C-alpha positions in Angstrom: 58.9 55.2 21.8 59.1 56.1 25.6 55.9 56.1 27.3 55.4 59.5 29.3 55.5 59.6 33.1 51.8 60.6 33.2 50.7 57.8 31.1 52.6 55.2 32.8 51.4 56.4 36.3 47.8 56.3 35.2 48.4 52.4 33.6 50.1 51.6 37.0 47.1 53.1 39.1 44.6 51.5 36.8 46.4 48.0 37.1 46.1 48.5 40.8 42.3 49.1 40.7 41.7 46.1 38.5 43.8 44.0 40.8 41.8 45.2 43.8 38.5 44.2 41.9 40.0 40.8 40.9 41.1 40.2 44.6 37.7 40.9 46.0 36.0 38.6 43.4 38.4 35.7 44.3 37.7 36.2 47.9 33.8 36.1 47.2 34.4 32.9 45.0 36.3 31.2 47.9 33.6 32.3 50.5 30.7 31.3 48.1 31.7 28.3 46.0 34.7 27.0 47.8 37.5 24.8 46.4 36.9 21.6 44.9 39.0 19.5 47.3 40.8 16.5 45.8 40.9 12.9 47.0 44.3 13.7 48.7 42.5 16.0 51.1 39.0 14.5 51.4 39.6 11.0 51.3 38.3 8.1 48.9 39.4 5.3 46.6 42.2 5.2 44.1 42.2 1.9 42.0 44.3 1.2 39.0 42.4 -1.2 36.6 43.2 -3.0 33.2 40.3 -3.3 30.8 39.7 -4.1 27.2 41.9 -2.2 25.0 39.3 -0.9 22.6 37.2 1.0 25.3 37.5 4.8 25.3 36.8 7.3 28.1 33.2 7.9 26.6 32.4 4.2 27.0 33.6 4.2 30.5 33.1 7.3 32.6 29.3 7.7 32.1 28.8 4.3 33.2 30.8 4.4 36.4 29.6 8.1 37.2 25.8 6.9 37.0 26.6 3.7 39.0 28.7 5.4 41.7 26.5 8.5 41.9 29.5 11.0 41.6 31.9 12.5 39.3 34.6 9.9 39.0 38.1 10.8 37.8 39.3 8.8 35.2 43.0 9.1 33.9 44.5 6.9 31.0 48.0 5.8 30.7 50.4 5.2 27.9 49.6 1.4 27.9 46.4 0.7 26.2 43.6 -0.4 28.2 45.2 0.6 31.8 43.0 3.3 33.7 43.3 4.8 36.9 40.1 5.6 38.8 39.7 8.2 41.8 36.4 8.4 43.5 34.9 8.8 47.0 33.7 5.8 48.7 30.1 4.8 48.3 27.8 4.0 51.2 26.0 1.1 49.2 28.5 -1.7 49.6 26.6 -3.7 47.1 28.0 -1.5 44.5 31.6 -2.0 43.4 33.7 -0.8 40.6 34.5 -4.2 39.5 31.0 -5.2 39.0 30.1 -1.8 37.2 33.0 -2.4 34.8 32.3 -6.0 34.0 29.1 -5.0 32.3 31.3 -2.9 29.5 34.5 -5.0 29.6 35.0 -8.7 28.8 38.2 -8.8 31.2 38.4 -6.8 34.4 41.9 -6.9 36.2 42.3 -4.6 39.3 46.1 -3.9 39.5 46.0 -2.0 42.7 43.6 -0.3 45.0 44.3 2.1 47.9 42.1 4.0 50.3 42.9 7.5 51.6 40.9 7.9 54.9 39.3 11.3 55.8 41.6 11.9 58.9 44.5 11.8 56.3 43.0 14.1 54.2 42.2 16.7 56.9 45.9 16.4 58.1 47.0 17.3 54.6 44.8 20.3 54.6 46.2 21.4 58.0 49.9 20.8 57.0 49.3 22.6 53.3 47.8 25.7 55.2 50.7 25.7 57.6 53.3 25.5 54.7 51.8 28.4 52.9 51.4 30.5 56.2 55.1 29.6 57.1 56.3 30.7 53.5 54.6 34.1 53.9 55.9 34.7 57.2 59.5 33.9 56.3 59.1 36.1 53.1 57.9 38.9 55.1 60.7 38.5 57.5 63.2 38.5 54.5 61.6 41.5 52.8 61.7 43.7 56.0 65.1 43.0 56.4 66.1 43.5 52.8 63.9 46.7 51.9 62.1 49.6 53.6 58.8 48.3 55.2 56.6 49.9 52.5 58.3 48.0 49.9 58.2 44.8 51.8 54.3 45.4 52.3 53.9 46.0 48.7 55.8 42.8 47.8 53.6 40.7 50.4 50.4 42.1 49.1 51.6 41.2 45.5 52.2 37.6 46.8 48.9 37.3 48.7 47.2 38.7 45.5 48.6 36.0 43.2 47.9 33.3 45.5 44.2 34.3 46.1 43.7 35.0 42.4 44.9 31.3 41.6 42.4 29.9 44.2 39.7 32.0 43.2 39.9 30.7 39.4 40.0 27.2 40.9 36.9 27.8 42.9 35.2 29.5 39.7 35.9 26.4 37.6 35.6 23.9 40.3 38.9 22.4 39.3 40.4 19.7 41.6 42.8 20.9 44.2 45.2 18.2 45.4 48.6 18.0 46.5 50.1 18.6 43.1 48.0 22.0 42.9 49.1 22.8 46.3 53.0 22.5 45.2 52.3 24.7 42.3 50.9 27.2 44.6 53.9 27.2 46.6 56.0 27.5 43.4 54.0 30.5 42.5 55.1 32.3 45.8 58.7 31.7 44.8 58.2 33.1 41.3 55.9 36.1 42.2 58.4 37.0 45.0 61.3 37.0 42.3 59.5 39.5 40.1 58.5 41.7 43.1 62.1 41.7 44.5 63.7 42.6 41.0 61.6 45.8 40.7 61.6 46.7 44.4 65.6 46.3 44.3 65.6 48.7 41.3 63.5 51.1 43.0 65.6 51.2 46.1 68.8 51.7 44.0 67.2 54.9 42.2 65.9 56.3 45.6 69.4 56.2 46.9 71.0 57.5 43.7 68.6 60.4 43.2 67.3 61.5 46.8 65.8 64.8 45.6 63.6 63.3 42.6 60.0 62.7 42.8 58.9 59.2 44.1 56.5 58.7 41.2 59.4 59.3 38.6 61.5 57.1 40.2 59.4 54.3 40.4 58.3 54.7 36.9 62.0 54.7 35.9 62.5 51.3 37.8 59.4 49.9 36.0 60.8 50.7 32.6 64.2 49.4 33.5 63.0 46.0 34.4 60.0 45.5 32.2 62.0 43.9 29.3 63.5 41.6 31.5 60.3 40.6 33.3 58.7 39.9 30.0 61.5 37.7 28.5 61.5 35.8 31.7 58.0 35.6 32.1 57.3 34.8 28.4 60.1 32.0 28.3 58.6 30.3 31.5 55.1 30.5 30.2 56.1 28.7 27.3 57.6 25.7 29.2 54.5 25.6 31.3 52.0 25.8 28.5 53.7 22.8 27.0 53.5 21.1 30.3 49.6 21.7 30.3 49.1 20.7 26.6 51.4 17.5 26.8 51.4 16.5 30.4 48.1 15.0 30.6 45.4 15.2 33.2 47.5 14.1 36.0 49.6 17.4 35.5 46.8 19.7 34.4 45.8 21.2 37.8 49.8 21.9 38.3 50.1 23.6 35.0 47.1 25.6 35.2 48.1 26.9 38.6 51.6 27.8 37.6 50.4 29.5 34.4 48.0 31.7 36.2 50.6 32.4 38.9 53.2 33.6 36.5 50.9 35.7 34.7 49.5 37.5 37.7 52.9 37.7 39.5 54.1 39.6 36.6 51.0 41.8 36.7 51.0 42.2 40.4 54.7 43.3 40.7 53.9 46.3 38.9 50.2 46.8 40.0 50.8 46.4 43.6 54.7 45.7 44.3 55.6 49.2 43.7 52.4 51.1 43.5 51.1 50.2 46.8 54.1 51.6 48.6 53.7 54.8 46.5 50.1 55.0 47.8 51.3 54.8 51.4 53.8 57.5 51.1 57.4 56.0 50.1 59.7 58.4 49.0 63.6 58.8 48.6 63.6 60.5 51.9 63.3 57.2 53.5 66.6 56.0 52.1 68.7 59.2 53.0 71.4 58.2 55.6 71.1 60.3 58.7 74.1 62.8 59.0 76.4 62.1 62.0 75.9 64.3 64.7 78.6 66.9 65.5 80.6 66.2 68.5 80.0 68.8 71.4 82.9 71.1 72.0 84.9 70.5 75.0 84.9 73.1 77.5 
């Protein structure tokens, strides 16, 4: 059953309004709660320790959390009794991880330990921000060359929407934001751009093929033509990333969550903002009409 143009238009504008609300909420969360920066950005200690094999997370984590007075990240491995601890440096030098663990494990063997300094962490924040900014700048240059500026602006707004929403969810849930998560955010930029370009390219083709048709009708036709392809691509990718989320363990959890959110909102924003926003700022088939060549002046 084909959806009428009026219903599809109302749906697109409703999705745009919801995207605007979510975008404002995400900005508010980022400003109010902020991100839970991981040790890659803040600095701290990463230690890999071998303990008694019968110990579980519930036996170790409450003990080290209380002793070090912080939420210690505890990651297990495939090898029984092998754990990775990630925590901020403590001011009380008399408290050490080994001394805390010796009270619950008969054998404590530190396999390796490293310290990430705060200066390295601040450099990572700066470089990560520059990477995202450079990605957005190059994307805008490419889109401006490929499409009319209104469609380019819509695609860029969709990209910004997806990244901010992902960061807003991380701020809301206070999930750790580390270098792995930053890599996922950059991957979200690429995936969202792909969705936006597909619909924008179809819109441009219809504008050129039907220069006398209404912009609203042509945009609806572009959404219909690409909708099944978008759902299939996003659906198969989500299945893969969801498997990574469920089976990848704590080390890849932030990466998988960011990708899942980015794929879902990338599909949403390509329709709600990618082509609807250009319509709001007046895009029409007139912008794709080729100017008629000027007639040569008659010679005297």
